[in-house]
C-alpha positions as a printed Julia matrix, in Angstrom:
179×3 Matrix{Float64}:
 -35.37  -27.75  -16.31
 -35.97  -24.55  -18.21
 -33.95  -23.62  -21.26
 -32.55  -20.54  -19.54
 -31.1   -22.56  -16.65
 -29.04  -24.75  -18.96
 -26.35  -22.12  -19.45
 -24.93  -22.07  -15.97
 -22.5   -19.64  -14.44
 -18.84  -20.55  -14.04
 -18.48  -22.52  -10.8
 -16.95  -20.6    -7.88
 -15.36  -23.66   -6.19
 -14.13  -27.14   -7.0
 -12.26  -28.75   -9.87
 -14.32  -27.06  -12.59
 -13.44  -23.67  -11.11
  -9.73  -24.51  -11.25
 -10.03  -25.91  -14.77
 -11.78  -22.73  -15.91
  -9.16  -20.57  -14.19
  -6.35  -22.59  -15.78
  -7.92  -22.3   -19.22
  -8.55  -18.59  -18.72
  -5.03  -17.9   -17.45
  -3.43  -19.86  -20.28
  -5.68  -18.05  -22.76
  -4.7   -14.67  -21.32
  -1.0   -15.5   -21.48
  -1.41  -16.85  -25.03
  -3.06  -13.59  -26.06
  -0.29  -11.44  -24.61
   2.42  -13.63  -26.14
   0.68  -13.47  -29.53
   0.48   -9.67  -29.37
   4.18   -9.38  -28.46
   5.14  -11.8   -31.24
   3.01   -9.84  -33.71
   4.69   -6.58  -32.76
   8.14   -8.12  -33.12
   7.15   -9.63  -36.46
   5.88   -6.27  -37.73
   9.05   -4.54  -36.56
  11.25   -7.12  -38.3
   9.28   -6.93  -41.53
   9.3    -3.12  -41.44
  13.06   -3.2   -40.89
  13.4    -5.56  -43.84
  11.45   -3.21  -46.13
  13.33   -0.12  -44.95
  16.78   -1.7   -45.35
  15.92   -3.15  -48.75
  14.32   -0.08  -50.35
  16.23    2.75  -48.68
  19.67    1.19  -48.22
  19.7    -1.55  -50.86
  20.56   -4.2   -48.28
  18.51   -7.38  -47.96
  18.43   -8.92  -44.5
  19.06  -12.66  -44.66
  17.29  -13.5   -41.41
  14.14  -11.38  -41.37
  11.82  -13.59  -43.41
  12.78  -16.68  -41.45
  12.14  -14.95  -38.12
   8.84  -13.59  -39.42
   7.81  -17.11  -40.48
   8.63  -18.49  -37.03
   6.68  -15.73  -35.28
   3.76  -15.93  -37.72
   3.41  -19.68  -37.19
   3.24  -19.25  -33.43
   0.86  -16.28  -33.64
  -1.59  -18.12  -35.9
  -1.65  -21.25  -33.76
  -1.78  -19.38  -30.44
  -4.65  -17.19  -31.57
  -6.33  -20.26  -33.04
  -6.24  -21.92  -29.63
  -7.47  -18.7   -28.03
 -10.36  -18.72  -30.51
 -11.43  -22.07  -29.09
 -11.4   -20.6   -25.57
 -13.24  -17.4   -26.47
 -15.48  -18.84  -29.19
 -14.59  -16.27  -31.84
 -13.97  -18.68  -34.72
 -16.28  -18.39  -37.71
 -19.09  -20.92  -37.56
 -22.47  -21.65  -39.03
 -25.13  -21.53  -36.33
 -28.26  -22.0   -38.39
 -28.97  -25.43  -36.89
 -28.08  -24.44  -33.33
 -30.15  -21.26  -33.53
 -33.2   -23.26  -34.58
 -32.94  -25.67  -31.64
 -34.2   -25.19  -28.09
 -31.48  -24.0   -25.69
 -30.91  -27.47  -24.17
 -30.49  -29.15  -27.56
 -28.3   -26.29  -28.82
 -26.09  -26.69  -25.75
 -25.59  -30.4   -26.5
 -24.85  -29.74  -30.16
 -22.27  -27.18  -29.0
 -20.76  -29.77  -26.67
 -20.58  -32.28  -29.52
 -18.77  -29.7   -31.65
 -16.42  -28.95  -28.75
 -15.76  -32.69  -28.4
 -14.74  -32.82  -32.08
 -12.45  -29.84  -31.47
 -11.0   -31.65  -28.44
 -10.18  -34.66  -30.64
  -8.59  -32.34  -33.22
  -6.45  -30.7   -30.51
  -5.29  -34.07  -29.2
  -4.46  -35.28  -32.71
  -2.56  -32.06  -33.45
  -0.58  -32.44  -30.23
   0.26  -36.09  -30.94
   1.14  -35.6   -34.61
   3.04  -32.4   -33.83
   5.03  -34.18  -31.14
   5.94  -36.93  -33.61
   7.06  -34.33  -36.14
   9.19  -32.51  -33.56
  10.79  -35.84  -32.6
  11.58  -36.61  -36.25
  13.2   -33.23  -36.85
  15.29  -32.92  -33.67
  18.77  -31.67  -34.43
  17.9   -29.8   -37.61
  18.47  -26.07  -37.85
  16.86  -23.33  -39.88
  18.66  -22.2   -43.02
  19.36  -18.51  -42.4
  19.42  -18.06  -38.63
  20.37  -21.62  -37.69
  17.97  -21.77  -34.75
  16.84  -25.27  -33.73
  13.96  -26.12  -36.05
  12.09  -27.54  -33.05
  11.32  -23.91  -32.09
   9.14  -23.72  -35.18
   7.7   -27.23  -35.06
   6.84  -27.07  -31.34
   4.02  -24.69  -32.22
   1.88  -27.65  -33.34
   2.0   -29.83  -30.22
   1.9   -26.88  -27.83
  -1.08  -25.28  -29.52
  -2.74  -28.69  -29.97
  -2.55  -29.15  -26.2
  -3.96  -25.64  -25.68
  -6.82  -26.35  -28.09
  -7.56  -29.58  -26.21
  -7.49  -27.78  -22.84
  -9.84  -25.04  -24.0
 -12.21  -27.46  -25.76
 -12.35  -29.72  -22.7
 -13.13  -26.71  -20.54
 -15.89  -25.62  -22.94
 -17.42  -29.08  -22.84
 -17.66  -28.95  -19.04
 -18.4   -25.22  -18.74
 -20.15  -24.04  -21.91
 -19.69  -20.41  -22.81
 -23.07  -18.7   -23.16
 -23.88  -17.69  -26.73
 -23.0   -14.17  -27.72
 -25.66  -11.69  -28.64
 -26.29  -11.69  -32.4
 -24.48   -9.05  -34.38
 -26.98   -6.53  -35.77
 -27.27   -6.47  -39.52
 -26.31   -3.32  -41.35
 -29.06   -2.09  -43.64
């Protein structure tokens, strides 16, 4: 088997195709939700600044809503980073290996990420269970809305990592150095 044949195309049929489509669809939805949440968060924070500095009125709910949205945005985009492979990483070892060995090192890393996602989902679920019935201080929304970000995004990380183990994403072209 040549090194170039190791990085296969996404399958067009079968369970791997459906897994890849599921991961891709969930990633796409996560991205859109994160963008919408970011826009709402920016609008709320802008409103807070405007009301405080121009009208002398401090909004009691804006920071709490921004915290809720920020938590979800960070974890959703973190899970999307697993799917798309845009997290910062050191590739010195992988770059020095033949393509087949680099692929297996990548799969090993993805397996560690899978374990992390599962642990985040399990621990996050336990935390949500422990805090059921509590409300936030200013808005009084159920605190589970904030804490659910951990198990949901842990499950998304696990889904994307599992997909990457079975269907590795080809490495991106190196970014040219600026002189």
